[in-house]
N, C-alpha and C positions, 0 to 999 in steps of 0.2 A: 169174668170169659179170658181167657188169654188169644192174644193177637198172633199175627204172623210173627213168630221170630224172626223170618229173612227181613221182612220190612221196618222189623225195631232197629236193626243193626246198620238200617242206611243213613246216611248224613246228609241235612240238606246243605243245600247249594250254596256255600257263604257270600260268594258274587251279587248270586242275584237276592239274597236276603240283604246285603250291604247295600244293593244298588236300588231295591226298593224302599229298606229306612232313606235314603237320601234323596228319594223321589218324594214321600212322605213328611219330609223336614223343608222339601220347596213348596210344597202343596201347601206346609202350615206356615208359608210366609217365612221363612228362614232361608237366610243366604250360603245355601248351601256348592261350594263347587264337587262336582261326582269326576271322579277319576276310576269309577267302576266299570262303567259300561265297557262291554262287548258286543257294540255295533255299533255302525258308521251311524254319522248324527246330521249326515244328509236322507234328503228327502227320495221316496222309490224312481227313477228315472220318468219323465213324463210318459216317453213311448212305450214302458213297463205299465205304466198306470192305466194309457188309453186300450190295450191290451186285453188286460182285466174288463175294462168296462164292457169292450165289445165282445166278451165269452160271455157276459151277462145279461148282454142287451139279446146276441145267439139264441140263449138258452142252454148252454152249455154248463148248468148249474147242479147236474146229477152225478150220482154214480159214474164213476169208471174202473176200467181195470183193477184190482188192487195194486199191482204195481208198476201202475202210471200208464198216462195215454199215449199210444204210439207215436203222437208228433211231440214229443217232450223226450221219449226214448231214442229215437232218432236226433235231435238236436242234441244231447249228451254223445252220441256216438259219435256226431262228426265235431262238437267238439275236443271229446279224449285223440280224435284221429291229429286233426290239426295242433291242435295245444301240445298232447305228451307222446303223440307217436305210436298210440295205442289202439287195438282193432278188437271192436266187441260186436258182438251181434245183439238182437233186444233183447235175446233171453240171458245174456248175462247186465243185466243193467236192472235196478231198481228203482223208483223215486218211492220218498214216502215225506213222511211228516217233519221235515228238519235232519241235518246229519245226526241229531243225534239220535230220533229213533233208528236210521241205517245203523249206527252204533250197537245198539240195542239187540237189534237184529241180528248181526252179524255173531255178538255173544251166546244169544238165545240158538241161533244156528248150529256154533260149532262146540261150547263145550258141555262137557259133563263133568257130574258134580266130583270138586278136588282138584282139575285142570289149573294149569297156571298158565297166568300170561305177565310176558313183562313189561313194563311199566318205567319212561323213562321219569328221573325226579332232575327237576319239577315237572308235574303233569297238569292237563286240563281237568278241575275239578271232576268232573262226573267217569271218569275213564275206570276208575278206582269202583265206584255204586255200581255203573253198569256189568261190572266184572262179577263181583259180588250177588246183583239182582240174578245173573243167571247162574246160579252155584259155580263158579268160579270165585278163582283165587289170585290176586293183584299182588304180583312179588316187583317191589318197586328197586329200582336200580338207579344208583344214588350218581349218577352227571355233576362231575367238576366243573367249577366256574371257569378252571381256567383253560377247559375244553369247551366256551362257552356252550357249556350245559348239553352236550352231545353225547352219545352212548358211543364208547370204545369198545372193541369186540373183548378186550380182555374184561372189561367191568361184566359182559354180557356171559362169557365162559361163567365166571363165578355164580350167579345167579342161576345159571342153567340146573335143573334138577331131569329128574325122569318123568315128571309129572307136565314137565312146559308143556304149551301146546300152540301157544300164540307169543308175539313180539307188534309193538305199538310203535310205530313212528308217525311224527307229525311236524311235518314241515314246510310251509312257514310252522315256528311251535310257539303254542300259547300255554304257556306268559311270557318266554322271553324272545321271542320274534329271531331265533337263530335259526338259519337254514343250513342242510346237511349239502355237502358237495357232494359230486360226483362218485370219488375213490370213497367215500365215507359211505355211502349207498352200496356200493360193489361191496366195499367189507363187509355190512349187515345181510346182505344178501346174499353173501357167501356163510356166514354164519348162518342163517336161515336154513340153507340148502342141507348143509351140511350134518343141522341137526331135525331136518324135515318139520321146519316150523311153517304155521299159517300167519302172514304181512300184512295186519291191518293199517294201514297207511290212511292217516288222516290230512287231507289237502286241501281242507278248507281256506284257508286264505294264499292259497296257490297265486291269485291274481295281485296281493298286495306285498308288491317288493319294490326293491328300495336300491338307486345305485347300478350297479354291473353284475347284481346276484343275480343270479338263473333258477328258476324251477326246474327239477329234475324227479318226474316220476318213477319211483323204485321199480313199478313193475313195467317201466320201460328197458330196463338195464337186458335183461337177457331172456328166453324162454321160458325158463326155469321159474326167474324171479315172477313174470308174467302168470305163471300157474297157480303159484300159491300167493298171490297177493290180490285184497280186497280193497280196493280203493275207493275212501271214501271223499263227498265235494259235496257240493250245493252253491244256491245263489245267495247262502243271507251275506257275507263278509260282501264279498265284490258285488254287486249289484245295488247293494242300501235294502235289502230286503228281507230283514228278518224278521219281522214279524208273519213273512206272508207263509212262511214254515212246509221251506220247500227243500230238501235235501235228495245224492242219489250216492249209490254207491256202484262199481263196477267188478268184475272177476268170475270164479269161476262158477260155473254154469250150477251145478249139483248145489253148490252154495246158495246163488242166490236163489235158487228154487225152494230152500227151506227158509230162507229170510221171508220172501213171499207168501208162503204156506204160514209164518207167524204172521205177518203183517195181515193177511186177509181175514186173523181169527182174533187178532185185537183192534185196528184201527181202522181198518178196510182201506179204502184208497186216500192218496193226499188231499186237502180241497180242489175240487174242479178246476174254479177259477185260478190258483194260485200256481194249477198246474201251464195254464193256455198263458199264463203271462211269462213266467218262464221259459219257454218255448220262445219270448222276446227276446225276453234278458240275454238266451244264448244264440242265438242266430240275428239280432238287431241292434241298432246302432249302441256304440262304447264309447261315443263322447263324454258322456258326460262322466262315465265309469273313469275315465282316461283322466278327466279333471280331480275327479274326487283322491285319487293316487296319488297327484302333482301334489292337492293341500296335504296328503298325511305325509308326505316324504318331508313337507315345508314343518310342519308338528315336530314332527321326529326329531329334528335337526333342533328346532329349539329347545325342545325339552331334553335331550341329550345334553348340550351345553349349560344350561340353564341347573341343570341337575350337579354336573361337575364344577359351577361357580359357588354352589352351596356348601362345597367345601369337605365335607363331614359324610358326603355321600358318594356312592359310588355306581356305576351301569354300564351293563354291554351294551354296545349301541347296536340296535336291533337293524337285522334285514329283511322283515319283511312282518308280516301283521298288523296291528296297530297299539303296542304294548309295550313298556320299557318293565325290563325287572330290576329294581333299588337294595341296594346292599345296605341295612343300616345298620349291621352289627358296631359298628362304634357305639351307636346307641342303646344300645340291649345294657342292662343296669343301671340306666341312668335314673332319676326320677323326673315327677314333675306332679307337684303340692301337695306330696310324700305319698306319692303311687307311683310305684316300681314298675318300671318296663322290663317285663322279663322278656316276652316276646313279641312278633310282628300282631298279634290280638292287639296287646296293652297299647302300642305303638298305634296303631290304626283307631281304637276306640276314644283313646284320649286327645287325638288328633281330630277327630270329626267332634268332640265336646265341646275344645276351647277353641278350635280356628275354622270350624265349618266344613272341614276339608273331607270329603270322602274315598280312603282304597283299601283296594283288596290286600288281606294280610297274606303275606310270603305261606305260612302252615296251610292255605286253603289247596295249595299246588305241590305241599312237603317240604317247603324250606320256612322254619320260622324264623327264620334271618335276614330277611329280602320281604320287599313289598310288590305291589305292583299298579302301573298308572296307565290308565290307557289314554291318548292321546287322539280320542274319538270325540273329542272336544275341541272347540274351538280357541285362537290364539290367547282369544284375549282370557279365555279361560285357565290355559294353562300357565300361562303369566301368573294371573292373580293366583294361580292355586299354589303356586311354586314359591311364593311369596310368604304364603301361609305357613307354607311347611317350614321354609325358613327361618319363619319367625318364633313358629313353635319349637324349630331344636334350637333356637338360641336361649329358650324360657327354660331347659331341662339344666338339672344339676347332678 
């Protein structure tokens, strides 16, 4: 029996696989330090928890409109207006089971077989697979480290073909934590306008920004960028609500309608209780969220400083999100106990085996000479984990 050719070509998520392996090792009593998690290690704020309990007690546990409840759409509209100076109507908003479903919906809504989507390297692991599942082709645009792994128009022009349909921008970025400034966004918006491309702007880490950096949505630059951009966001990262699975998208009414139709036949509405909790997340008190961001900033400072102290590793200081992409080029070609380190998977596997430290190989994001560490874990774990990494490096020959 021949199964789906499309499905067999899809790679499993390496980040989820490694995180699951680290959790299993911990469950088995092994002292593992995990740097793989793409989620805050804080609990969901109490006011949001109480809103969920209230929804249960009031019987708000039934089907909702497939594209989301009106109360949450209105909260999202207010958020876009206050935070991004963007004006949307309810028919321009869809609520989905996480930002990942929003992305899956938008690719299904806009792509025809053979259409191409420009994807930055490094990229979030699911972009290429979601594009392929929608019969599109990801076209990878290599972004240079000296440019903080951000697109340049010159790079984009080289990757462009007659089949190019859309471009992905992810700011703040996973896995690098870099942020596009206004001028860079203007240049990308002009490029998209020149070639009539749809912009898919993944802004899920919008609230996790440090220092004097600011988040600007590319949709807010001008009327043209507003019309051609689908903004992807959600409550997972900013409000420590990863397991609640609520994401949302905003953009052109026709595209949002197609996304809603697709969702109505695949999953129907997102979890009703989580939707009511998300209303409180967007409208309610943000004190705990602000405290979480301050703690992430502290951890970022410590991790970057400690990586630099190790000496053989380098990294770009992230401006947002909660990841550090570490350059391990100087270690490629070395060996441990007779096993050669050819790329990031070898390094990560040997590190987990020897020092019980879980990191994400850079190949998961398209860069094989890097590893990604998350600082969504305690300072104690960060300190211990980096010391173990330093010990492992000293054992290499």
